[in-house]
N, C-alpha and C positions, 0 to 999 in steps of 0.2 A: 656482461659481468655477473658473476656468480653470488647470489645473497646467501648469507650465513643462516641454516637452521637452527631456530631455538626451541629445543624442548620443554614445552608448558609443565608437561606432567607425564611421569611413568607408573603405569600400573603394574604392579609385582603379584602375581598369583601363582601358586604352588599347586599342582594337581596330581594327584595319584589315582590309579585305578580305571582311569580312561572313562569314557562315555557311559559305561555299562554297569559298573559299579565303584564310581570314583567319589572323590571329595576335592573340591578347590576350595583354598583360603587364601584370601589376601594378605601380604604382610602386614597391613594395619589393623585386621582384624573385622573390618566391614562387610567383608564378603566371606561367609563358611556355608558351603552349600554342599547337599549330596547331588549327585549326577545320576542319572539312569536311562536307559533306553527306553524311547515312548512305546507304550502298548505292553510293557511287561509288567504294570502294576506295581512296581517297587516305587517307593516314595522318592523324590528327587526331579531335579529339572534336567535339562538337556542343551547343548550347544545351541541348538536353533533357536529355543525359547531366548537365552542370554543373548545371541545375536539380534534377535527381534528387539528385545527390550534396548539393549546399548544402541542400536542404529536408529529406533524411534526417538529415543531421548536425546540423541544428538543431532537428528533432523530439526527437531522442533528447537532447539538451540540454534540452529543455522538458520531458521526460519525466523527466529527472534533478531537474529544479527541482519539478515535481510531487510526485515522489514523496518528495521532503524534506520538503513541506509536509504530505503525508498520512503521514508518519513510516512509510515503507515503504521497503523496499529492492529495488531493480530486481535481477532476477538477473544474475549476471555474464556469461553469455551472451546477454543482450538483445542484439538485431539487428534491423535495418530493411533490407527489399528494397525500393526504390521504382522504381516503373516511370512513366515520363511519356509520353505518345503525343502526337504531333504529327498533327493530324487536318486534312482537308480537305473541307469540306462545300459543294459548289456552287464557288465561288471564295473562300470564306472560310477561313482556316486557325483553329486553336484548338488547346487543350491539353485532354486530359483526363488523370487520374493515379491512380495506387494505391500506398498503403503498405502493404506486408504485414509486420506486426509479430510478432515472436517474443519470447513473454515465459514461457520455459521453466518452470514448478511453480508458477507465478502462478495465482490462481482465476481464472477467466473473468470474474467479477463485478467484482473489483478490478482487472484488466487491461482492462475495458472503461471504467471510471471513470475509471483513470489516462489512457488515450488519449483520452476525449472533455475531460477537462481541458487535456490536453496540446494538443490542437488550439485550445483557447480562449487559449494561451501563447503557443505557436510563431510568429513573425513571419510565416515563409512561409505556414502555413495560413491565418493571418488576411489575408494579403494576396491569397491566391486564392479565398477564401470567397466564395460567390456568382459567381465568375466562371471556375471550372474546376471540372469535374464530377469529384471524388474519392472514391474507394472504399477504405475502409480494412478490412483483414482481420487480425485477431487470432489468433495460434497461441500457447496455453499449454502 
């Protein structure tokens, strides 16, 4: 039996000019940013930074959901440093990424279980599974 998918939220962003000299604006006005290519010295962010920010925020939310299910408390100073690389192999572009997760005071066994289950919960992690090389490092 198939379960009906319920849309919880739709982000709407209008982009012009692409990554080199673009602007991205959300329909609600909360996002209004200049885009630029890394290393050009131009003001603006890039898709890799946006992905790293979105993924790390979503992953921390997934960790909170999983922690509640496991009846554990996340450390108040939980933090995630996300790194997303834009790679070129021959003429093909790709991404690779790292999540460096800090869970101070948590045992490594509990932290690893939490992170593994969070990858199964986080929509970003699920979207890139099998498509992007991901390395996760946990510090307790």
